[in-house]
Backbone as CSV, one residue per row, in Angstrom:
resi,resn,N_x,N_y,N_z,CA_x,CA_y,CA_z,C_x,C_y,C_z
1,UNK,149.246,-172.164,5.798,147.448,-172.844,5.664,147.400,-174.184,5.036
2,UNK,146.665,-174.411,5.048,145.979,-175.711,4.921,145.795,-175.415,3.113
3,UNK,146.482,-176.780,2.650,146.119,-176.964,1.282,145.061,-177.940,0.497
4,UNK,142.960,-177.547,0.082,142.785,-178.542,0.311,142.914,-179.547,-0.552
5,UNK,143.351,-179.573,-1.603,144.362,-180.378,-1.779,144.945,-181.755,-1.227
6,UNK,144.734,-181.272,0.646,145.791,-182.615,1.160,144.578,-183.428,1.674
7,UNK,143.321,-182.361,1.820,142.435,-183.512,2.599,141.333,-183.972,2.135
8,UNK,142.226,-184.874,0.502,141.281,-185.813,-0.159,142.370,-186.911,0.317
9,UNK,143.620,-186.691,0.467,144.967,-187.825,0.509,144.630,-188.396,2.190
10,UNK,143.539,-188.344,2.756,144.026,-189.204,3.873,143.414,-189.755,4.176
11,UNK,143.526,-190.831,5.366,143.033,-191.891,6.332,141.841,-191.309,6.426
12,UNK,140.991,-192.241,5.883,139.604,-192.031,7.349,139.431,-193.375,7.576
13,UNK,140.333,-194.203,7.727,139.593,-195.893,8.393,140.199,-195.083,9.952
14,UNK,138.824,-195.423,10.645,138.898,-196.214,12.346,141.000,-196.620,12.810
15,UNK,141.500,-196.414,13.469,142.190,-196.300,13.734,142.080,-198.442,14.816
16,UNK,141.344,-198.938,15.367,140.721,-199.837,16.245,140.053,-200.913,14.994
17,UNK,139.825,-200.736,13.683,138.981,-201.659,13.343,140.223,-202.110,12.519
18,UNK,141.616,-202.577,12.733,142.242,-203.718,11.782,142.019,-204.974,11.961
19,UNK,141.532,-205.298,10.646,141.022,-206.941,10.969,141.974,-208.166,11.209
20,UNK,142.825,-207.338,11.499,144.431,-208.467,11.229,144.415,-209.151,12.794
21,UNK,144.275,-207.381,14.052,144.339,-207.922,15.157,143.300,-206.832,16.155
22,UNK,144.562,-205.672,15.989,144.008,-204.679,16.931,143.610,-204.586,18.304
23,UNK,142.782,-204.518,18.576,142.532,-205.171,20.105,142.091,-206.133,20.679
24,UNK,141.750,-206.659,19.780,141.866,-208.349,19.822,142.952,-209.392,20.668
25,UNK,144.252,-208.419,20.183,145.261,-209.205,20.409,146.165,-208.578,21.691
26,UNK,145.545,-207.413,22.314,146.358,-206.590,23.775,146.231,-208.022,24.543
27,UNK,145.314,-208.642,24.537,145.477,-209.735,26.343,146.673,-210.180,25.636
28,UNK,146.872,-210.787,24.730,148.563,-212.181,24.273,149.561,-210.751,24.915
29,UNK,149.695,-209.917,23.920,150.748,-209.033,24.518,150.621,-209.338,25.863
30,UNK,150.090,-208.485,27.077,149.749,-208.012,27.990,150.168,-209.197,28.787
31,UNK,149.981,-210.063,28.738,150.159,-211.606,28.693,151.277,-211.650,29.004
32,UNK,151.467,-211.351,27.866,153.055,-211.780,27.536,154.410,-211.227,28.665
33,UNK,154.092,-209.528,28.212,155.230,-208.101,28.596,155.051,-209.008,30.345
34,UNK,153.564,-209.489,30.797,153.773,-210.023,32.677,154.926,-211.614,32.841
35,UNK,154.629,-212.083,31.746,155.283,-213.181,32.146,156.684,-212.419,32.083
36,UNK,157.042,-211.841,31.837,158.823,-211.690,31.005,158.569,-211.074,31.914
37,UNK,158.063,-210.140,33.069,158.787,-209.251,33.548,158.959,-210.068,34.959
38,UNK,157.840,-211.013,35.039,158.313,-211.864,36.589,158.908,-212.694,36.276
39,UNK,159.517,-213.232,34.498,160.656,-213.936,34.851,162.214,-213.334,35.116
40,UNK,162.391,-212.072,34.569,163.790,-211.277,34.847,163.189,-210.646,36.293
41,UNK,161.953,-210.165,37.091,162.746,-209.499,38.223,162.660,-210.537,39.006
42,UNK,161.908,-212.321,39.024,162.522,-212.669,39.748,164.011,-213.713,39.628
43,UNK,164.268,-213.288,38.262,165.629,-214.612,38.263,166.559,-212.964,38.689
44,UNK,166.796,-211.579,38.516,167.541,-210.787,39.583,168.398,-211.274,40.285
45,UNK,167.753,-211.052,41.556,167.763,-211.355,42.562,168.713,-212.715,42.771
46,UNK,168.430,-213.713,42.711,169.109,-215.267,41.971,170.105,-215.307,41.398
47,UNK,170.207,-214.137,40.749,170.821,-214.543,39.388,172.398,-213.567,39.636
48,UNK,172.098,-212.380,40.941,174.061,-211.662,41.209,174.264,-213.176,42.257
49,UNK,173.658,-213.362,43.893,173.810,-214.559,44.147,174.780,-215.907,43.353
50,UNK,173.996,-216.130,42.169,174.634,-217.506,41.154,176.215,-216.557,40.827
51,UNK,175.889,-215.030,40.658,177.751,-215.206,39.722,179.191,-214.794,40.793
52,UNK,177.840,-214.430,42.127,179.257,-214.157,42.711,179.618,-216.026,43.684
53,UNK,179.030,-216.766,44.071,178.864,-217.519,44.079,179.798,-219.136,42.731
54,UNK,179.225,-218.996,42.057,179.734,-219.800,41.607,180.401,-219.813,40.599
55,UNK,180.629,-218.212,39.451,181.275,-217.689,38.989,182.221,-217.142,39.758
56,UNK,182.504,-216.666,40.578,183.855,-215.727,41.692,183.413,-214.588,40.933
57,UNK,182.455,-213.665,41.347,182.599,-212.823,39.928,182.573,-211.844,41.528
58,UNK,183.065,-210.600,41.547,182.481,-209.986,43.458,182.009,-208.869,42.635
59,UNK,181.248,-208.442,43.514,179.414,-207.794,43.376,179.622,-206.794,43.005
60,UNK,180.490,-205.936,42.930,180.316,-204.661,41.597,180.552,-204.968,40.506
61,UNK,181.436,-205.519,40.134,181.048,-206.083,38.341,179.480,-206.708,38.266
62,UNK,179.478,-207.923,39.294,178.346,-208.962,39.640,176.923,-208.105,39.289
63,UNK,176.428,-206.348,40.038,175.886,-205.570,39.755,176.523,-204.608,38.230
64,UNK,177.387,-204.865,37.876,177.307,-203.219,36.477,176.335,-205.377,35.953
65,UNK,176.998,-206.117,35.648,176.719,-207.261,34.759,175.369,-207.154,34.534
66,UNK,174.414,-207.233,35.791,172.930,-207.122,35.925,171.846,-205.966,35.246
67,UNK,172.766,-204.677,35.730,172.565,-203.305,34.962,172.716,-203.313,34.052
68,UNK,173.372,-203.592,33.085,173.813,-204.643,31.138,172.536,-204.716,30.803
69,UNK,172.288,-206.474,31.808,170.939,-207.129,31.056,169.925,-206.203,31.652
70,UNK,169.884,-205.365,32.368,168.540,-204.770,32.999,168.029,-203.945,31.771
71,UNK,169.385,-203.117,31.513,169.429,-201.738,30.489,169.144,-203.043,28.906
72,UNK,169.809,-203.511,28.256,169.463,-204.357,27.361,167.888,-204.759,27.004
73,UNK,167.602,-205.895,28.323,166.044,-206.256,28.334,165.130,-204.612,28.296
74,UNK,165.770,-203.834,29.078,164.114,-202.520,28.327,164.205,-201.805,27.018
75,UNK,165.751,-201.657,27.081,166.117,-201.464,25.646,164.869,-202.165,24.624
76,UNK,165.503,-203.448,24.538,165.006,-204.251,22.776,163.693,-203.981,22.582
77,UNK,162.730,-203.909,23.614,161.536,-203.644,23.081,161.230,-202.618,21.964
78,UNK,162.067,-201.696,22.280,162.228,-200.165,21.032,162.811,-200.472,19.959
79,UNK,163.316,-201.818,19.816,164.672,-202.086,18.864,163.261,-202.590,18.267
80,UNK,162.139,-203.253,18.843,161.350,-204.034,17.811,160.338,-203.920,17.493
81,UNK,160.430,-202.789,18.285,159.246,-201.838,17.857,159.511,-201.314,16.444
82,UNK,160.561,-200.674,16.892,160.407,-200.395,15.169,161.445,-201.126,14.321
83,UNK,161.459,-202.837,14.481,161.988,-203.908,13.189,160.298,-204.339,13.388
84,UNK,159.200,-204.372,13.791,157.871,-204.693,13.682,157.356,-203.791,12.867
85,UNK,156.842,-202.577,12.914,156.686,-201.303,11.576,156.930,-201.050,10.903
86,UNK,158.820,-201.470,11.005,159.263,-201.063,9.249,159.704,-202.209,8.577
87,UNK,159.813,-203.041,9.244,160.242,-204.131,8.348,159.658,-205.727,8.107
88,UNK,159.484,-206.643,9.852,159.288,-208.056,9.681,157.855,-207.895,10.350
89,UNK,156.693,-206.425,10.428,155.027,-207.281,10.906,155.291,-207.499,12.731
90,UNK,153.962,-207.243,12.623,153.710,-207.574,14.349,153.777,-208.724,14.941
91,UNK,153.263,-210.256,14.452,152.880,-211.042,14.893,154.527,-212.196,14.661
92,UNK,154.983,-211.610,13.604,156.205,-212.059,13.689,157.356,-211.728,14.837
93,UNK,157.507,-210.526,14.857,158.410,-209.553,15.786,158.173,-210.360,17.230
94,UNK,156.898,-210.421,18.307,156.366,-211.001,18.764,156.635,-211.792,19.409
95,UNK,156.708,-213.168,18.082,157.022,-214.464,17.625,158.128,-214.663,18.509
96,UNK,158.844,-213.961,17.010,160.512,-213.642,17.544,160.906,-212.990,18.739
97,UNK,160.300,-212.586,19.238,161.012,-211.613,20.100,160.085,-213.023,21.425
98,UNK,159.495,-213.536,21.859,159.265,-215.066,22.171,160.276,-215.645,22.155
99,UNK,160.511,-215.855,21.629,161.606,-216.772,20.970,162.944,-216.593,21.498
100,UNK,163.796,-215.641,21.170,164.160,-214.667,21.956,164.853,-215.003,23.714
101,UNK,163.353,-214.570,23.851,163.408,-214.804,25.027,163.615,-215.431,26.335
102,UNK,162.454,-217.243,25.463,163.127,-218.084,25.739,164.236,-218.801,25.462
103,UNK,164.853,-218.498,24.311,166.391,-218.795,24.119,167.201,-218.403,25.122
104,UNK,167.178,-216.971,26.082,167.666,-216.723,26.904,167.746,-217.156,27.916
105,UNK,166.444,-217.591,28.260,166.686,-218.607,29.726,167.004,-220.000,29.552
106,UNK,166.540,-220.506,28.393,167.462,-221.870,28.253,169.038,-221.879,28.529
107,UNK,169.684,-220.571,27.536,171.247,-220.596,27.819,171.606,-220.856,29.031
108,UNK,170.573,-219.686,29.858,171.044,-219.383,30.898,171.036,-220.210,32.244
109,UNK,170.088,-221.217,32.242,169.910,-222.824,32.808,170.922,-223.102,32.202
110,UNK,171.400,-223.768,31.381,172.476,-224.692,30.555,173.447,-224.548,31.573
111,UNK,173.850,-223.041,32.044,175.314,-222.738,32.889,175.045,-223.692,33.955
112,UNK,173.701,-223.675,34.650,173.914,-224.448,35.954,174.409,-226.172,35.547
113,UNK,174.809,-226.383,34.761,175.430,-227.940,34.491,176.724,-227.839,34.891
114,UNK,177.674,-228.493,35.916,178.840,-228.231,35.950,180.002,-227.889,34.823
115,UNK,180.135,-228.654,34.304,180.630,-228.270,32.892,180.599,-227.320,32.540
116,UNK,179.641,-226.302,32.687,179.948,-224.564,32.172,180.247,-223.795,33.361
117,UNK,180.654,-224.426,34.396,181.193,-223.129,35.845,182.679,-223.250,35.484
118,UNK,183.697,-222.103,36.109,184.809,-222.538,36.124,185.678,-223.199,37.140
119,UNK,185.918,-224.249,36.765,187.318,-224.929,37.807,187.006,-224.472,39.098
120,UNK,186.929,-225.062,39.905,187.276,-224.309,42.111,187.749,-224.314,42.037
121,UNK,187.973,-223.612,42.844,189.535,-222.758,43.321,190.416,-223.741,44.246
122,UNK,192.180,-223.796,43.474,192.492,-224.518,44.740,193.014,-223.543,45.848
123,UNK,193.079,-224.616,47.534,193.556,-224.439,48.495,195.160,-224.077,47.829
124,UNK,195.859,-222.479,48.276,196.701,-222.149,48.743,197.989,-222.944,49.651
């Protein structure tokens, strides 16, 4: 049964009338997601070769590393949405996500320097 006093407490503003963004920020979010997916999907085929050749990881372990990386990149938006809605705010969370993605790519790029790789195998 409906309680008549509950109807007076309902929020009556439309969802898309938020002056802080709403539908206006949607192109930025879609473009950000598209570029991130493009970077990740372009990176993964090369990353398995990089792990097997430069770090001498066998293919099965390299595939497991890529699976865990893919799982983490697909799960973190759920965590980010929870944090954005509960604590941080949407714009700060999008900015933080962009910076975290950039930091990850930079750290991966830094591993291309010879000092960051394991030493070459010595012939027996």
